[in-house]
PAZATI-304343 format. One record per residue (C-alpha): x, y, z; residue number from 1. Coordinates in nm, 3 decimals, always signed. Example, Ala and Ser with C-alpha at 12.3 -4.5 7.8 and 13.67 -1.06 7.14 Angstrom:
BEGIN
{x=+1.230	y=-0.450	z=+0.780	i=1}
{x=+1.367	y=-0.106	z=+0.714	i=2}
//
This chain:
BEGIN
{x=+10.672	y=+9.972	z=+11.283	i=1}
{x=+10.427	y=+10.144	z=+11.513	i=2}
{x=+10.378	y=+10.515	z=+11.466	i=3}
{x=+10.257	y=+10.789	z=+11.695	i=4}
{x=+10.049	y=+10.904	z=+11.395	i=5}
{x=+10.008	y=+10.644	z=+11.117	i=6}
{x=+9.959	y=+10.916	z=+10.854	i=7}
{x=+10.191	y=+11.201	z=+10.955	i=8}
{x=+10.477	y=+10.969	z=+11.052	i=9}
{x=+10.453	y=+10.745	z=+10.743	i=10}
{x=+10.649	y=+10.912	z=+10.464	i=11}
{x=+10.601	y=+10.617	z=+10.227	i=12}
{x=+10.223	y=+10.656	z=+10.260	i=13}
{x=+10.252	y=+11.029	z=+10.196	i=14}
{x=+10.463	y=+10.966	z=+9.885	i=15}
{x=+10.196	y=+10.726	z=+9.759	i=16}
{x=+9.924	y=+10.984	z=+9.815	i=17}
{x=+10.132	y=+11.251	z=+9.643	i=18}
{x=+10.188	y=+11.019	z=+9.347	i=19}
{x=+9.812	y=+11.017	z=+9.286	i=20}
{x=+9.815	y=+11.397	z=+9.281	i=21}
{x=+10.035	y=+11.633	z=+9.487	i=22}
{x=+9.747	y=+11.858	z=+9.595	i=23}
{x=+9.537	y=+11.553	z=+9.684	i=24}
{x=+9.829	y=+11.402	z=+9.876	i=25}
{x=+9.886	y=+11.719	z=+10.075	i=26}
{x=+9.516	y=+11.757	z=+10.152	i=27}
{x=+9.468	y=+11.396	z=+10.262	i=28}
{x=+9.785	y=+11.402	z=+10.470	i=29}
{x=+9.673	y=+11.714	z=+10.656	i=30}
{x=+9.310	y=+11.611	z=+10.712	i=31}
{x=+9.363	y=+11.240	z=+10.779	i=32}
{x=+9.672	y=+11.321	z=+10.984	i=33}
{x=+9.460	y=+11.535	z=+11.214	i=34}
{x=+9.201	y=+11.257	z=+11.253	i=35}
{x=+9.470	y=+10.995	z=+11.315	i=36}
{x=+9.622	y=+11.229	z=+11.575	i=37}
{x=+9.313	y=+11.230	z=+11.797	i=38}
{x=+9.424	y=+11.080	z=+12.127	i=39}
{x=+9.160	y=+10.837	z=+12.253	i=40}
{x=+9.168	y=+10.554	z=+11.997	i=41}
{x=+9.502	y=+10.384	z=+11.937	i=42}
{x=+9.657	y=+10.363	z=+11.590	i=43}
{x=+9.605	y=+9.987	z=+11.549	i=44}
{x=+9.233	y=+10.020	z=+11.625	i=45}
{x=+9.202	y=+10.312	z=+11.384	i=46}
{x=+9.372	y=+10.108	z=+11.112	i=47}
{x=+9.132	y=+9.818	z=+11.170	i=48}
{x=+8.837	y=+10.057	z=+11.159	i=49}
{x=+8.955	y=+10.188	z=+10.821	i=50}
{x=+8.956	y=+9.833	z=+10.684	i=51}
{x=+8.600	y=+9.778	z=+10.809	i=52}
{x=+8.494	y=+10.105	z=+10.645	i=53}
{x=+8.663	y=+10.000	z=+10.321	i=54}
{x=+8.456	y=+9.681	z=+10.325	i=55}
{x=+8.131	y=+9.862	z=+10.407	i=56}
{x=+8.197	y=+10.118	z=+10.134	i=57}
{x=+8.329	y=+9.854	z=+9.892	i=58}
{x=+8.654	y=+10.050	z=+9.864	i=59}
{x=+8.902	y=+9.772	z=+9.804	i=60}
{x=+8.916	y=+9.752	z=+9.426	i=61}
{x=+9.034	y=+9.976	z=+9.143	i=62}
{x=+9.309	y=+10.230	z=+9.089	i=63}
{x=+9.381	y=+10.449	z=+9.389	i=64}
{x=+9.203	y=+10.210	z=+9.625	i=65}
{x=+9.328	y=+10.261	z=+9.981	i=66}
{x=+9.248	y=+9.905	z=+10.092	i=67}
{x=+9.602	y=+9.767	z=+10.053	i=68}
{x=+9.745	y=+10.078	z=+10.222	i=69}
{x=+9.504	y=+10.031	z=+10.513	i=70}
{x=+9.603	y=+9.665	z=+10.546	i=71}
{x=+9.970	y=+9.768	z=+10.548	i=72}
{x=+9.896	y=+10.038	z=+10.808	i=73}
{x=+9.720	y=+9.787	z=+11.033	i=74}
{x=+10.012	y=+9.545	z=+11.007	i=75}
{x=+10.259	y=+9.826	z=+11.074	i=76}
{x=+10.060	y=+9.911	z=+11.387	i=77}
{x=+10.076	y=+9.551	z=+11.514	i=78}
{x=+9.768	y=+9.382	z=+11.367	i=79}
{x=+9.807	y=+9.023	z=+11.253	i=80}
{x=+9.661	y=+8.861	z=+10.945	i=81}
{x=+9.440	y=+8.657	z=+11.177	i=82}
{x=+9.302	y=+8.973	z=+11.339	i=83}
{x=+9.228	y=+9.123	z=+10.998	i=84}
{x=+9.057	y=+8.800	z=+10.890	i=85}
{x=+8.844	y=+8.804	z=+11.206	i=86}
{x=+8.754	y=+9.164	z=+11.134	i=87}
{x=+8.644	y=+9.065	z=+10.783	i=88}
{x=+8.428	y=+8.787	z=+10.928	i=89}
{x=+8.273	y=+9.044	z=+11.162	i=90}
{x=+8.199	y=+9.275	z=+10.869	i=91}
{x=+7.998	y=+8.997	z=+10.701	i=92}
{x=+7.722	y=+9.052	z=+10.956	i=93}
{x=+7.703	y=+9.429	z=+10.924	i=94}
{x=+7.826	y=+9.507	z=+10.571	i=95}
{x=+7.721	y=+9.195	z=+10.385	i=96}
{x=+7.868	y=+8.862	z=+10.288	i=97}
{x=+7.940	y=+8.961	z=+9.928	i=98}
{x=+8.138	y=+9.266	z=+10.034	i=99}
{x=+8.337	y=+9.062	z=+10.283	i=100}
{x=+8.402	y=+8.794	z=+10.020	i=101}
{x=+8.559	y=+9.053	z=+9.790	i=102}
{x=+8.762	y=+9.187	z=+10.081	i=103}
{x=+8.894	y=+8.839	z=+10.161	i=104}
{x=+8.994	y=+8.794	z=+9.797	i=105}
{x=+9.178	y=+9.125	z=+9.799	i=106}
{x=+9.340	y=+9.040	z=+10.134	i=107}
{x=+9.474	y=+8.720	z=+9.979	i=108}
{x=+9.611	y=+8.925	z=+9.687	i=109}
{x=+9.781	y=+9.161	z=+9.933	i=110}
{x=+9.960	y=+8.879	z=+10.114	i=111}
{x=+10.046	y=+8.700	z=+9.790	i=112}
{x=+10.204	y=+9.018	z=+9.650	i=113}
{x=+10.391	y=+9.088	z=+9.974	i=114}
{x=+10.573	y=+8.751	z=+9.942	i=115}
{x=+10.751	y=+8.868	z=+9.625	i=116}
//
């Protein structure tokens, strides 16, 4: 489901952020919501950018990791698994092969868990 603002319009995402910590959830919702509300880059592109940043920052493992949420956001905004996989291949060049390998493994986990 495409959103006008993938943070402010996604109440499930906000609930997840609040479950980490209510103050954290409120803060992230307000700040990220403002960034996601900027008008020139569409929501799908922003979601794909967040995945690339997760790979570069190695932010796709551990408790509280936003990687799965960013994959879900990208899919909600119309990205396909194939587009995400191509993005991960692209990140190999600029973020490193080992980081992209871990991201592919986590992407496979995401899709395996979404089949349940």
